[in-house]
OpenMM code with the backbone's topology and positions (N, CA, C; nanometers):
from openmm import Vec3, app, unit

residues = "MET LYS PRO VAL LYS LEU ALA LEU ALA ALA ILE VAL VAL LEU SER THR ALA THR ALA ALA SER ALA ASP GLU ARG HIS GLU GLY TYR TYR TYR PRO GLU ILE SER SER ARG GLU VAL TYR VAL SER ARG ALA PRO LYS LEU GLU ASP SER ASN ARG SER ARG ARG ILE GLY PHE VAL THR GLY LEU THR LYS PHE ILE TYR ASP GLN PRO TYR PRO PRO GLN PHE ALA ILE PHE ALA LYS GLY ASP ASP ALA GLU LYS LEU ILE VAL VAL ALA THR GLY ASP GLY GLN PHE ASN THR ILE TYR ARG ALA ARG ALA LEU PHE ALA SER LEU THR ALA LEU ALA ARG LEU SER PRO LEU PHE ARG ASP THR ALA VAL GLU GLU TYR PHE THR PHE PHE ASP LEU ALA LYS LEU LEU GLY PHE THR GLN ILE THR VAL SER ASP GLY ASP THR PHE ALA HIS ARG ILE GLU LEU ARG".split()
positions = [
    Vec3(20.4395, 4.7976, -3.7309),
    Vec3(20.5652, 4.7987, -3.6572),
    Vec3(20.5372, 4.8489, -3.5160),
    Vec3(20.5964, 4.7839, -3.4197),
    Vec3(20.5775, 4.8223, -3.2811),
    Vec3(20.6414, 4.9583, -3.2556),
    Vec3(20.5896, 5.0371, -3.1589),
    Vec3(20.6434, 5.1709, -3.1308),
    Vec3(20.7931, 5.1709, -3.0987),
    Vec3(20.8414, 5.0700, -3.0261),
    Vec3(20.9833, 5.0667, -2.9898),
    Vec3(21.0697, 5.0464, -3.1135),
    Vec3(21.0288, 4.9532, -3.1994),
    Vec3(21.1041, 4.9285, -3.3229),
    Vec3(21.1005, 5.0517, -3.4129),
    Vec3(20.9864, 5.1163, -3.4203),
    Vec3(20.9722, 5.2369, -3.5008),
    Vec3(21.0640, 5.3468, -3.4482),
    Vec3(21.0689, 5.3629, -3.3168),
    Vec3(21.1567, 5.4645, -3.2567),
    Vec3(21.3025, 5.4334, -3.2841),
    Vec3(21.3428, 5.3064, -3.2718),
    Vec3(21.4817, 5.2681, -3.3006),
    Vec3(21.5164, 5.2926, -3.4471),
    Vec3(21.4232, 5.2589, -3.5368),
    Vec3(21.4467, 5.2821, -3.6790),
    Vec3(21.4640, 5.4317, -3.7064),
    Vec3(21.3847, 5.5146, -3.6426),
    Vec3(21.3950, 5.6593, -3.6604),
    Vec3(21.5291, 5.7111, -3.6097),
    Vec3(21.5772, 5.6587, -3.4987),
    Vec3(21.7072, 5.7013, -3.4435),
    Vec3(21.8195, 5.6646, -3.5389),
    Vec3(21.8155, 5.5439, -3.5942),
    Vec3(21.9188, 5.5008, -3.6893),
    Vec3(21.9183, 5.5911, -3.8122),
    Vec3(21.8009, 5.6190, -3.8666),
    Vec3(21.7905, 5.7048, -3.9849),
    Vec3(21.8422, 5.8450, -3.9544),
    Vec3(21.8004, 5.9012, -3.8411),
    Vec3(21.8431, 6.0367, -3.8049),
    Vec3(21.9932, 6.0435, -3.7782),
    Vec3(22.0506, 5.9437, -3.7128),
    Vec3(22.1943, 5.9477, -3.6846),
    Vec3(22.2736, 5.9306, -3.8128),
    Vec3(22.2258, 5.8492, -3.9064),
    Vec3(22.2934, 5.8337, -4.0351),
    Vec3(22.2867, 5.9641, -4.1130),
    Vec3(22.1717, 6.0289, -4.1132),
    Vec3(22.1569, 6.1562, -4.1844),
    Vec3(22.2455, 6.2631, -4.1227),
    Vec3(22.2557, 6.2651, -3.9905),
    Vec3(22.3407, 6.3631, -3.9230),
    Vec3(22.4868, 6.3407, -3.9569),
    Vec3(22.5317, 6.2154, -3.9579),
    Vec3(22.6715, 6.1854, -3.9917),
    Vec3(22.7011, 6.2259, -4.1356),
    Vec3(22.6084, 6.1977, -4.2264),
    Vec3(22.6290, 6.2344, -4.3654),
    Vec3(22.6326, 6.3860, -4.3821),
    Vec3(22.5438, 6.4564, -4.3140),
    Vec3(22.5424, 6.6019, -4.3290),
    Vec3(22.6667, 6.6651, -4.2674),
    Vec3(22.7190, 6.6059, -4.1599),
    Vec3(22.8421, 6.6582, -4.1006),
    Vec3(22.9582, 6.6398, -4.1960),
    Vec3(22.9597, 6.5251, -4.2662),
    Vec3(23.0663, 6.4984, -4.3616),
    Vec3(23.0562, 6.5913, -4.4823),
    Vec3(22.9376, 6.6332, -4.5169),
    Vec3(22.9151, 6.7162, -4.6349),
    Vec3(22.8835, 6.8614, -4.5985),
    Vec3(22.9314, 6.9094, -4.4867),
    Vec3(22.8953, 7.0446, -4.4427),
    Vec3(22.9479, 7.1534, -4.5361),
    Vec3(23.0432, 7.1195, -4.6208),
    Vec3(23.0967, 7.2184, -4.7149),
    Vec3(23.0139, 7.2254, -4.8430),
    Vec3(22.9401, 7.1147, -4.8683),
    Vec3(22.8532, 7.1105, -4.9855),
    Vec3(22.7401, 7.2110, -4.9653),
    Vec3(22.7142, 7.2920, -5.0653),
    Vec3(22.6101, 7.3932, -5.0538),
    Vec3(22.6616, 7.5245, -4.9974),
    Vec3(22.7849, 7.5231, -4.9487),
    Vec3(22.8462, 7.6463, -4.8976),
    Vec3(22.9618, 7.6889, -4.9883),
    Vec3(23.0570, 7.5986, -5.0097),
    Vec3(23.1714, 7.6290, -5.0964),
    Vec3(23.1495, 7.5823, -5.2397),
    Vec3(23.0648, 7.4839, -5.2567),
    Vec3(23.0399, 7.4268, -5.3890),
    Vec3(22.9015, 7.3633, -5.3892),
    Vec3(22.8463, 7.3426, -5.5107),
    Vec3(22.7131, 7.2804, -5.5179),
    Vec3(22.7210, 7.1309, -5.4841),
    Vec3(22.6071, 7.0652, -5.4870),
    Vec3(22.6012, 6.9222, -5.4591),
    Vec3(22.6986, 6.8466, -5.5493),
    Vec3(22.7664, 6.7487, -5.4914),
    Vec3(22.8619, 6.6677, -5.5673),
    Vec3(22.7884, 6.6007, -5.6826),
    Vec3(22.8385, 6.6210, -5.8052),
    Vec3(22.7725, 6.5646, -5.9229),
    Vec3(22.8436, 6.4420, -5.9775),
    Vec3(22.9685, 6.4206, -5.9387),
    Vec3(23.0412, 6.3009, -5.9808),
    Vec3(23.1503, 6.2705, -5.8796),
    Vec3(23.1910, 6.1446, -5.8771),
    Vec3(23.2907, 6.0989, -5.7796),
    Vec3(23.3864, 6.0007, -5.8460),
    Vec3(23.5047, 5.9918, -5.7871),
    Vec3(23.5986, 5.8880, -5.8271),
    Vec3(23.6876, 5.8555, -5.7085),
    Vec3(23.7493, 5.7400, -5.7144),
    Vec3(23.8451, 5.6983, -5.6132),
    Vec3(23.9801, 5.6904, -5.6826),
    Vec3(24.0791, 5.7566, -5.6236),
    Vec3(24.2150, 5.7511, -5.6773),
    Vec3(24.3005, 5.6721, -5.5782),
    Vec3(24.3565, 5.5616, -5.6252),
    Vec3(24.4449, 5.4808, -5.5422),
    Vec3(24.5861, 5.5328, -5.5667),
    Vec3(24.6379, 5.5995, -5.4675),
    Vec3(24.7664, 5.6670, -5.4800),
    Vec3(24.8829, 5.5695, -5.4820),
    Vec3(24.9858, 5.6087, -5.5570),
    Vec3(25.1109, 5.5329, -5.5582),
    Vec3(25.2007, 5.5797, -5.4445),
    Vec3(25.1560, 5.6803, -5.3714),
    Vec3(25.2366, 5.7394, -5.2641),
    Vec3(25.1719, 5.7144, -5.1282),
    Vec3(25.2518, 5.6818, -5.0297),
    Vec3(25.1982, 5.6720, -4.8937),
    Vec3(25.1958, 5.8108, -4.8300),
    Vec3(25.1199, 5.8254, -4.7250),
    Vec3(25.1223, 5.9503, -4.6488),
    Vec3(25.2582, 5.9604, -4.5793),
    Vec3(25.3195, 6.0772, -4.5867),
    Vec3(25.4450, 6.0986, -4.5152),
    Vec3(25.4178, 6.0944, -4.3653),
    Vec3(25.5070, 6.0321, -4.2903),
    Vec3(25.4862, 6.0168, -4.1464),
    Vec3(25.4691, 6.1505, -4.0743),
    Vec3(25.5418, 6.2524, -4.1197),
    Vec3(25.5357, 6.3811, -4.0502),
    Vec3(25.4360, 6.4788, -4.1128),
    Vec3(25.3493, 6.4275, -4.1988),
    Vec3(25.2449, 6.5134, -4.2543),
    Vec3(25.1374, 6.5338, -4.1489),
    Vec3(25.0962, 6.6590, -4.1353),
    Vec3(24.9964, 6.6924, -4.0341),
    Vec3(24.9162, 6.8128, -4.0816),
    Vec3(24.8259, 6.8561, -3.9990),
    Vec3(24.7382, 6.9695, -4.0322),
    Vec3(24.8207, 7.0922, -4.0704),
    Vec3(24.9227, 7.1208, -3.9939),
    Vec3(25.0061, 7.2382, -4.0184),
    Vec3(25.0747, 7.2314, -4.1549),
    Vec3(25.1249, 7.1155, -4.1904),
    Vec3(25.1914, 7.0999, -4.3195),
    Vec3(25.0927, 7.1156, -4.4345),
    Vec3(24.9720, 7.0603, -4.4193),
    Vec3(24.8714, 7.0739, -4.5246),
    Vec3(24.8308, 7.2202, -4.5426),
    Vec3(24.8093, 7.2886, -4.4321),
    Vec3(24.7722, 7.4304, -4.4410),
    Vec3(24.8874, 7.5121, -4.4994),
    Vec3(25.0091, 7.4801, -4.4620),
    Vec3(25.1253, 7.5490, -4.5180),
    Vec3(25.1368, 7.5293, -4.6679),
    Vec3(25.1104, 7.4091, -4.7152),
    Vec3(25.1138, 7.3799, -4.8584),
    Vec3(25.0096, 7.4636, -4.9323),
    Vec3(24.8871, 7.4638, -4.8809),
    Vec3(24.7792, 7.5405, -4.9445),
    Vec3(24.8104, 7.6904, -4.9400),
    Vec3(24.8642, 7.7370, -4.8301),
    Vec3(24.9005, 7.8781, -4.8169),
    Vec3(25.0081, 7.9160, -4.9185),
    Vec3(25.1067, 7.8287, -4.9355),
    Vec3(25.2118, 7.8539, -5.0341),
    Vec3(25.1577, 7.8592, -5.1757),
    Vec3(25.0694, 7.7644, -5.2110),
    Vec3(25.0087, 7.7660, -5.3445),
    Vec3(24.9244, 7.8918, -5.3644),
    Vec3(24.8488, 7.9275, -5.2625),
    Vec3(24.7647, 8.0475, -5.2716),
    Vec3(24.8500, 8.1717, -5.2922),
    Vec3(24.9589, 8.1820, -5.2202),
    Vec3(25.0483, 8.2965, -5.2360),
    Vec3(25.1019, 8.3038, -5.3784),
    Vec3(25.1463, 8.1900, -5.4308),
    Vec3(25.1965, 8.1863, -5.5677),
    Vec3(25.0895, 8.2312, -5.6666),
    Vec3(24.9681, 8.1803, -5.6491),
    Vec3(24.8577, 8.2138, -5.7397),
    Vec3(24.8271, 8.3637, -5.7346),
    Vec3(24.8241, 8.4202, -5.6145),
    Vec3(24.7900, 8.5619, -5.6010),
    Vec3(24.9059, 8.6551, -5.6344),
    Vec3(25.0264, 8.6036, -5.6429),
    Vec3(25.1415, 8.6844, -5.6819),
    Vec3(25.1531, 8.7017, -5.8331),
    Vec3(25.0716, 8.6306, -5.9091),
    Vec3(25.0762, 8.6409, -6.0547),
    Vec3(25.0153, 8.7739, -6.1001),
    Vec3(25.0550, 8.8208, -6.2183),
    Vec3(25.0068, 8.9513, -6.2659),
    Vec3(24.8648, 8.9496, -6.3240),
    Vec3(24.7937, 8.8407, -6.3058),
    Vec3(24.6581, 8.8300, -6.3571),
    Vec3(24.5679, 8.7756, -6.2462),
    Vec3(24.4374, 8.7967, -6.2573),
    Vec3(24.3457, 8.7502, -6.1517),
    Vec3(24.3497, 8.5979, -6.1390),
    Vec3(24.3362, 8.5464, -6.0184),
    Vec3(24.3375, 8.4013, -5.9997),
    Vec3(24.2158, 8.3360, -6.0661),
    Vec3(24.2382, 8.2167, -6.1209),
    Vec3(24.1290, 8.1426, -6.1841),
    Vec3(24.0560, 8.0529, -6.0851),
    Vec3(24.1164, 8.0332, -5.9678),
    Vec3(24.0536, 7.9469, -5.8694),
    Vec3(24.1040, 7.9806, -5.7303),
    Vec3(24.0258, 7.9369, -5.6331),
    Vec3(24.0667, 7.9448, -5.4928),
    Vec3(24.0912, 7.8016, -5.4466),
    Vec3(24.1911, 7.7845, -5.3626),
    Vec3(24.2236, 7.6520, -5.3114),
    Vec3(24.2362, 7.6621, -5.1600),
    Vec3(24.1738, 7.5702, -5.0889),
    Vec3(24.1808, 7.5765, -4.9435),
    Vec3(24.1634, 7.4391, -4.8834),
    Vec3(24.2086, 7.4261, -4.7595),
    Vec3(24.1987, 7.3011, -4.6846),
    Vec3(24.0908, 7.3164, -4.5781),
    Vec3(24.0061, 7.2179, -4.5673),
    Vec3(23.8983, 7.2188, -4.4682),
    Vec3(23.8951, 7.0849, -4.3971),
    Vec3(23.8108, 7.0766, -4.2974),
    Vec3(23.8004, 6.9560, -4.2160),
    Vec3(23.8715, 6.9779, -4.0841),
    Vec3(23.8376, 6.8990, -3.9863),
    Vec3(23.8966, 6.9138, -3.8535),
    Vec3(24.0484, 6.9059, -3.8553),
    Vec3(24.1015, 6.8248, -3.9467),
    Vec3(24.2461, 6.8082, -3.9563),
    Vec3(24.3000, 6.8647, -4.0879),
    Vec3(24.2224, 6.9531, -4.1526),
    Vec3(24.2593, 7.0121, -4.2821),
    Vec3(24.2911, 6.9038, -4.3843),
    Vec3(24.2136, 6.7963, -4.3803),
    Vec3(24.2384, 6.6803, -4.4665),
    Vec3(24.1592, 6.6833, -4.5967),
    Vec3(24.0755, 6.7845, -4.6138),
    Vec3(23.9923, 6.7966, -4.7337),
    Vec3(24.0405, 6.9159, -4.8147),
    Vec3(24.0833, 6.8900, -4.9358),
    Vec3(24.1303, 6.9959, -5.0245),
    Vec3(24.0144, 7.0358, -5.1156),
    Vec3(23.9892, 7.1654, -5.1252),
    Vec3(23.8796, 7.2160, -5.2077),
    Vec3(23.9360, 7.3167, -5.3067),
    Vec3(23.8971, 7.3014, -5.4337),
    Vec3(23.9402, 7.3920, -5.5399),
    Vec3(23.8135, 7.4414, -5.6100),
    Vec3(23.7937, 7.5728, -5.6103),
    Vec3(23.6727, 7.6303, -5.6698),
    Vec3(23.7119, 7.7397, -5.7687),
    Vec3(23.6555, 7.7328, -5.8892),
    Vec3(23.6803, 7.8342, -5.9917),
    Vec3(23.6282, 7.9690, -5.9453),
    Vec3(23.6962, 8.0749, -5.9853),
    Vec3(23.6523, 8.2098, -5.9490),
    Vec3(23.5841, 8.2824, -6.0639),
    Vec3(23.5712, 8.2165, -6.1786),
    Vec3(23.5057, 8.2787, -6.2931),
    Vec3(23.4154, 8.1806, -6.3646),
    Vec3(23.3256, 8.2331, -6.4443),
    Vec3(23.2308, 8.1498, -6.5183),
    Vec3(23.3010, 8.0674, -6.6262),
    Vec3(23.2495, 7.9470, -6.6470),
    Vec3(23.2974, 7.8617, -6.7549),
    Vec3(23.4290, 7.7903, -6.7280),
    Vec3(23.4782, 7.7974, -6.6067),
    Vec3(23.6048, 7.7314, -6.5732),
    Vec3(23.5766, 7.6056, -6.4929),
    Vec3(23.6491, 7.4998, -6.5221),
    Vec3(23.6424, 7.3745, -6.4463),
    Vec3(23.5000, 7.3222, -6.4354),
    Vec3(23.4227, 7.3378, -6.5419),
    Vec3(23.2833, 7.2942, -6.5388),
    Vec3(23.2626, 7.1581, -6.6060),
    Vec3(23.3717, 7.0913, -6.6388),
    Vec3(23.3654, 6.9535, -6.6882),
    Vec3(23.4786, 6.8762, -6.6223),
    Vec3(23.4662, 6.7458, -6.6228),
    Vec3(23.5701, 6.6616, -6.5650),
    Vec3(23.7025, 6.6813, -6.6402),
    Vec3(23.6954, 6.7082, -6.7692),
    Vec3(23.8171, 6.7242, -6.8499),
    Vec3(23.8909, 6.8533, -6.8145),
    Vec3(23.8175, 6.9599, -6.7916),
    Vec3(23.8805, 7.0857, -6.7490),
    Vec3(23.9380, 7.0720, -6.6087),
    Vec3(23.8681, 6.9993, -6.5250),
    Vec3(23.9185, 6.9756, -6.3894),
    Vec3(24.0483, 6.8944, -6.3956),
    Vec3(24.0536, 6.7928, -6.4793),
    Vec3(24.1757, 6.7119, -6.4923),
    Vec3(24.2905, 6.7941, -6.5494),
    Vec3(24.2601, 6.8831, -6.6404),
    Vec3(24.3650, 6.9716, -6.6946),
    Vec3(24.4194, 7.0623, -6.5838),
    Vec3(24.3322, 7.1109, -6.4979),
    Vec3(24.3756, 7.1917, -6.3843),
    Vec3(24.4712, 7.1119, -6.2963),
    Vec3(24.4362, 6.9874, -6.2647),
    Vec3(24.5215, 6.9075, -6.1776),
    Vec3(24.6537, 6.8712, -6.2443),
    Vec3(24.6547, 6.8577, -6.3760),
    Vec3(24.7822, 6.8360, -6.4457),
    Vec3(24.8719, 6.9585, -6.4281),
    Vec3(24.8141, 7.0778, -6.4393),
    Vec3(24.8908, 7.2012, -6.4178),
    Vec3(24.9356, 7.2132, -6.2726),
    Vec3(24.8487, 7.1758, -6.1804),
    Vec3(24.8835, 7.1830, -6.0388),
    Vec3(24.9939, 7.0841, -6.0015),
    Vec3(25.0051, 6.9751, -6.0773),
    Vec3(25.1147, 6.8809, -6.0531),
    Vec3(25.2479, 6.9520, -6.0715),
    Vec3(25.2622, 7.0229, -6.1832),
    Vec3(25.3873, 7.0953, -6.2102),
    Vec3(25.4101, 7.2050, -6.1067),
    Vec3(25.3058, 7.2767, -6.0728),
    Vec3(25.3170, 7.3849, -5.9752),
    Vec3(25.3573, 7.3307, -5.8373),
    Vec3(25.2957, 7.2210, -5.7957),
    Vec3(25.3267, 7.1627, -5.6651),
    Vec3(25.4720, 7.1161, -5.6593),
    Vec3(25.5236, 7.0651, -5.7692),
    Vec3(25.6631, 7.0182, -5.7710),
    Vec3(25.7619, 7.1330, -5.7527),
    Vec3(25.7189, 7.2554, -5.7834),
    Vec3(25.8050, 7.3723, -5.7656),
    Vec3(25.8039, 7.4233, -5.6219),
    Vec3(25.7079, 7.3777, -5.5432),
    Vec3(25.6983, 7.4244, -5.4049),
    Vec3(25.8190, 7.3751, -5.3260),
    Vec3(25.8640, 7.4531, -5.2276),
    Vec3(25.9802, 7.4112, -5.1477),
    Vec3(25.9624, 7.2725, -5.0862),
    Vec3(25.8413, 7.2404, -5.0470),
    Vec3(25.8157, 7.1110, -4.9841),
    Vec3(25.8571, 6.9963, -5.0751),
    Vec3(25.8167, 7.0007, -5.2015),
    Vec3(25.8463, 6.8904, -5.2928),
    Vec3(25.9755, 6.9115, -5.3697),
    Vec3(26.0168, 7.0342, -5.3861),
    Vec3(26.1431, 7.0623, -5.4555),
    Vec3(26.2598, 7.0044, -5.3763),
    Vec3(26.2505, 7.0095, -5.2453),
    Vec3(26.3580, 6.9622, -5.1592),
    Vec3(26.3380, 6.8196, -5.1095),
    Vec3(26.2331, 6.7538, -5.1568),
    Vec3(26.2037, 6.6179, -5.1161),
    Vec3(26.2122, 6.5280, -5.2389),
    Vec3(26.2695, 6.4120, -5.2223),
    Vec3(26.2772, 6.3180, -5.3337),
    Vec3(26.1391, 6.2571, -5.3569),
    Vec3(26.0717, 6.3012, -5.4629),
    Vec3(25.9427, 6.2425, -5.4995),
    Vec3(25.9562, 6.1859, -5.6400),
    Vec3(25.8810, 6.0826, -5.6648),
    Vec3(25.8864, 6.0168, -5.7943),
    Vec3(25.8384, 6.1100, -5.9051),
    Vec3(25.9032, 6.1021, -6.0205),
    Vec3(25.8676, 6.1874, -6.1347),
    Vec3(25.7256, 6.1647, -6.1819),
    Vec3(25.6763, 6.0429, -6.1669),
    Vec3(25.5444, 6.0097, -6.2183),
    Vec3(25.4313, 6.0416, -6.1202),
    Vec3(25.4641, 6.0926, -6.0020),
    Vec3(25.3589, 6.1282, -5.9079),
    Vec3(25.2743, 6.2418, -5.9641),
    Vec3(25.1431, 6.2265, -5.9525),
    Vec3(25.0498, 6.3299, -5.9956),
    Vec3(25.0189, 6.4215, -5.8771),
    Vec3(24.9395, 6.5232, -5.9018),
    Vec3(24.8952, 6.6104, -5.7929),
    Vec3(24.8223, 6.5287, -5.6867),
    Vec3(24.7446, 6.4294, -5.7294),
    Vec3(24.6728, 6.3455, -5.6345),
    Vec3(24.7702, 6.2692, -5.5444),
    Vec3(24.8791, 6.2179, -5.6033),
    Vec3(24.9805, 6.1479, -5.5236),
    Vec3(25.0473, 6.2431, -5.4249),
    Vec3(25.0777, 6.3634, -5.4714),
    Vec3(25.1414, 6.4625, -5.3838),
    Vec3(25.0472, 6.5020, -5.2695),
    Vec3(24.9182, 6.5133, -5.3016),
    Vec3(24.8194, 6.5445, -5.1968),
    Vec3(24.8117, 6.4308, -5.0957),
    Vec3(24.8180, 6.3078, -5.1431),
    Vec3(24.8161, 6.1921, -5.0520),
    Vec3(24.9404, 6.1924, -4.9632),
    Vec3(25.0571, 6.2280, -5.0179),
    Vec3(25.1792, 6.2378, -4.9382),
    Vec3(25.1584, 6.3313, -4.8195),
    Vec3(25.0858, 6.4393, -4.8440),
    Vec3(25.0603, 6.5387, -4.7390),
    Vec3(24.9520, 6.4951, -4.6406),
    Vec3(24.8799, 6.3899, -4.6746),
    Vec3(24.7765, 6.3414, -4.5849),
    Vec3(24.6359, 6.3879, -4.6185),
    Vec3(24.6164, 6.4487, -4.7350),
    Vec3(24.4800, 6.4818, -4.7765),
    Vec3(24.4067, 6.3516, -4.8052),
    Vec3(24.2796, 6.3458, -4.7700),
    Vec3(24.1998, 6.2251, -4.7926),
    Vec3(24.0987, 6.2425, -4.9052),
    Vec3(24.0714, 6.3671, -4.9407),
    Vec3(23.9800, 6.3916, -5.0521),
    Vec3(24.0079, 6.5274, -5.1135),
    Vec3(23.9707, 6.5372, -5.2404),
    Vec3(23.9815, 6.6635, -5.3139),
    Vec3(23.8470, 6.6865, -5.3806),
    Vec3(23.7960, 6.8071, -5.3674),
    Vec3(23.6734, 6.8448, -5.4371),
    Vec3(23.7067, 6.9609, -5.5288),
    Vec3(23.6674, 6.9500, -5.6542),
    Vec3(23.6877, 7.0577, -5.7509),
    Vec3(23.5503, 7.0991, -5.8030),
    Vec3(23.5316, 7.2308, -5.8191),
    Vec3(23.4010, 7.2807, -5.8597),
    Vec3(23.4152, 7.4043, -5.9474),
    Vec3(23.3164, 7.4231, -6.0336),
    Vec3(23.3102, 7.5467, -6.1118),
    Vec3(23.2433, 7.6578, -6.0309),
    Vec3(23.1988, 7.6248, -5.9103),
    Vec3(23.1340, 7.7236, -5.8245),
    Vec3(22.9917, 7.7540, -5.8657),
    Vec3(22.9359, 7.6704, -5.9541),
    Vec3(22.8001, 7.6943, -6.0029),
    Vec3(22.7180, 7.5658, -6.0003),
    Vec3(22.7456, 7.4747, -6.0938),
    Vec3(22.6657, 7.3525, -6.1022),
    Vec3(22.7482, 7.2245, -6.0981),
    Vec3(22.8770, 7.2336, -6.1228),
    Vec3(22.9637, 7.1161, -6.1303),
    Vec3(23.0477, 7.1032, -6.0042),
    Vec3(23.0473, 6.9847, -5.9439),
    Vec3(23.1343, 6.9545, -5.8306),
    Vec3(23.1742, 6.8091, -5.8387),
    Vec3(23.3045, 6.7844, -5.8421),
    Vec3(23.3582, 6.6489, -5.8552),
    Vec3(23.4418, 6.6168, -5.7339),
    Vec3(23.4221, 6.4998, -5.6753),
    Vec3(23.4927, 6.4570, -5.5555),
    Vec3(23.5891, 6.3452, -5.5896),
    Vec3(23.7142, 6.3587, -5.5477),
    Vec3(23.8148, 6.2539, -5.5625),
    Vec3(23.8499, 6.2063, -5.4211),
    Vec3(23.8248, 6.0795, -5.3945),
    Vec3(23.8633, 6.0200, -5.2676),
    Vec3(24.0029, 5.9614, -5.2869),
    Vec3(24.0956, 6.0002, -5.2006),
    Vec3(24.2334, 5.9512, -5.2102),
    Vec3(24.2522, 5.8329, -5.1173),
    Vec3(24.2985, 5.7234, -5.1721),
    Vec3(24.3265, 5.6040, -5.0905),
    Vec3(24.4718, 5.5655, -5.1054),
] * unit.nanometer
topology = app.Topology()
chain = topology.addChain("A")
for resn in residues:
    res = topology.addResidue(resn, chain)
    for name in ("N", "CA", "C"):
        topology.addAtom(name, app.Element.getBySymbol(name[0]), res)
């Protein structure tokens, strides 16, 4: 391969690696390497007035509710990304949310909890909307759930 072609190939590889690492900057810090993925096609569109502030407010409200309970929280939930478009849920204890089935059970519980929030309590949302649909309404583009040890599952919201 000629030196110019080799240099161009190296630039393409390095720029692709940099873009991927920027997208995954939370991996290895908040949760281990993603071990499984899925795409969820939402039945809900993003609300026109959903923005970074609304997403952070939603997460803050859920966090307050979780920490107001008389028992230690089982997970931490937070929004990350330049526009707070990435929702991350990480278990705070061993043996929690370490399988896809436990993670799905968590999201089923979060569906009910989210519906109690002022945002959705006062908004007409469909009864069949899941937590993933509610997250899409707010403008989240992905959700990552992890046991904080070896399991990390990514849900891309479309």
